N, C-alpha and C positions, 0 to 999 in steps of 0.2 A: 528765375528771371527777376531782375530787380525793377524798381519803379520806373527808372529811366528807359529801360528796354520796353516795358509795357506801354509807356507813353509813346515811344517811337513807333511801336506796332499799331497803337490806336491812331496816331497821326497818319501813318502810311495807309491804314484802312480807310480813314475818312477821305483822304486825297484820292484814293482808288475809287471810292464810291462817287465822289464829286466828278471824276473824269469819265464815268460810265455814260455811254451814248444816250440812254433813256432818261437821264436826270434833267429835270426842268431847270432853267437858268437860276431861278430864285432859290431852288433847293441846293444848287451848287454853291451859291453864296453862303447859305447856312452851314453846309458841311465844312467848307473851308474855314469859316469863322470859328467853328468848334475846334478845328485843328489848331488855329492860332492860339486859342485859350489853353491848349495842352502843351504847346511848345515852351521850352525853357530857354534854349539858346537864342539870344537876340537876333542873330543872323538867320536862324531858321524862322523865327517870328517874322522878320522882314520879308523873307521869301514868301511866306504864306500870306502875309498882309497884301503884298503886291498881287498875288493870285486872286485874293478876295476883291481887290480894286478892279482888276480886269474882269472878273466874273460879274461884279456889280454893274459895270458899264454895259456889259453884254445883256445882263438881265433887264437893265433899264431900256435898252434897245428893243428887247423882246416885249416888254410891257407896253412900250409906245406902239409897237405894231399891233398888239392885241387891242389897244385902245382905239387905234385907227380903224380897226375892223369892227369895233363895237362889242367885242367879246367881254362879257361880264359887266357891261355898262347898262344903266337903266334903259329899258325898252330896246336894247341893242343898238342904241344911237352911237354912231362913230364920233370919237373925240375930235376936236379941232386942234390945229397947231398951237393956238393960243392956250387952250386947256393943257395940252401936253407940255408946252414950255413952262407954264405956271406950275404944274406939278413937279417938273424936273428942276425948277429954279434956273431956267434958261430963257432966253428970248425965243419967241416963236420961230424966228429966222434961224437962230443957232440950232434949235431942236430939229428943224427941217433939214438943214445942211448936214448935221451929224447923222441923222437917221438915214438919209439917202447917200451919204458919202462914206459910210463905214459900218462897222459891226457893233459899235458901242456909243453910249451917250456919256458925256462927262462935263464937269465944270472946267472953266478956264483955269490955268495955273494961278492967276491972281485971285480968283474966287476961292481957291483952295488954300490961299495964304502963302503961295510960293512967291518969293521975291528974288530979284537978281542978286547974286552974291559973287564975290570974287574970292576964289580959293587961294589962300595963302599957305605956303608950306609950313608944316609943323617944325618946331625947333629940331635941328639935326637932319631934316629932310631936304633933299635937293630938288630943284625944279626939273 
């Protein structure tokens, strides 16, 4: 078995571990991030990074829920939406809407540096 095959086996094992039902959301992020570090093919890295991004949003949602319940907080005091929004880098209203409207928290495309772009065909490519 060569190094590439061993890396592929390690990556597959990390992804399998990350997808196990009993894995905590933050642990899933860590396992997938380890897999990204092992991947050589840029398309495989891209696939894994997108899985990390999805897992991170879901882990943020989970953490917000625990904060709302006061789990792990000083004196078990529930966090406010202002505190959750501040920790997440979101407004309290956005944090509230995302928490109650989905399974993940995320920054807006603009906050992530995404800008409108017009795709132009590469030379020799037809539209």
